[in-house]
N, C-alpha and C positions, 0 to 999 in steps of 0.2 A: 335475765331478769333487773330491771332500772331499780336502784334507791331512791328515793324523790330526795328533793337538797335538802333539807329538812332531818332526814333521818340515816342514822350512822348502823350498818350491818356487822352483828357479833354473829359469830359461831361459836354453841358451848356443848359441852358433852356431859350428858346428864346420867346418873343412874338408874335401870330399865325403872324401878319402883317409883322414881322421882316424873319421868315421862308419864307412866300411866296416869299417876294422880294428875298432872297437870289435863290430862287428855279428857279423864273425867271432871275435872272442874270445867273446860270447856262444854265439855255436851251436856253438863248439867246444867249451864246456865246461857245455852246456845249462842255460844260463841264461835264464829266461823270456823279461826282460825288458831291453830296453836300458839302462834307467833303472837297475836291478838291475847289470848288466855296469859301468856307469857309475861306481857308489859304489862297485863293492868293486875297480875300476882307481884311484883316487882314494885312498880308506882305504892299496890298497895304497903307493902313490907319496909319501903324508904320513909313511907308515910307514916309506919307506926315508928318511926326511928327519930322524925322531925320534930325539933324545936318549935316552940311558938315563933322565935326569934327569923326560923328560915321560912317557916308557910306565911309570917307577914313578909319576908323577903319574895318570896316566888310570889305574891298577889300583886304587889306593888312592881315587879318586874311584868306580870301579864298587865299591869292596867297599864304601865308605862309603854307594852307593845298593842295600845287602845283595844285591849279585851273588856269584854262589858262585866260588869259585875255578875249577871247570869253565867258567861260563858269560866270568868274563876271561882264560881262554885260547882258546877259541873267538872272542872279539869283541875284543879289545885283544893279544893279544902272538900269536897266529897269525898274523895280518894281517903284523906285523913278519919283512921279509926277514933279517931279521939272526936271527933266532930260530935256536938252532941245538939245545935240547931243551928238552923240560916233561915233570916229574916232580909227578904228582897223586897224593899217597900219603893215607891217613887224614886227609882235608878239609886238609892241607896243598898247599903250591904252589914249586916251585924251577925258574926257568926260566934258564936258560945264552943268553946274547946275545954274540955275537959272542967265544964260548971262555974271555974273560978280563972278562966283564961277566956279572954275575946276579941275579935279583931272588927274591924268597921271601918267601911267605907263613904264618908259625906259626900253625896253629891255637890247641894249647896255650895260646897266649901272645897269641894273636889281634892279630899283630902284623907288619907287610909291614917285610921290610930289604934294601937293594941293598948293592952292592958297593964301592960309594962311599963308605959311612957313612952315607946315612939313614935312618929309621926311623920308623914309623906303629904307632901302635895309637888304639883307641876309646874315648873315656873310660869310664870307669864309671859 
């Protein structure tokens, strides 16, 4: 079975009880493959450890790859368990994280910023 160009195959060995918990997780959520269930669990675990700076950098990297604010919301922000809310309006995005931190994409200025003062914009 071929692996897509943007994917890396990893082989791991798991204790039986952990393998059973992954199967239950997949079944309870209607996830069709254990690989997808494991990917989602890894994303959640990494997101739980992610700093505001790392989240900001992932958002900016996706934006530089021409991903839309809606794609960034679904694939970067919604995996973060500290996410409080996301607002998408007129192509702009505002994400509140842990009630005292935020990330924002402002479409009119084509700029990302966050509550710690970081700002990124694409060169013209």
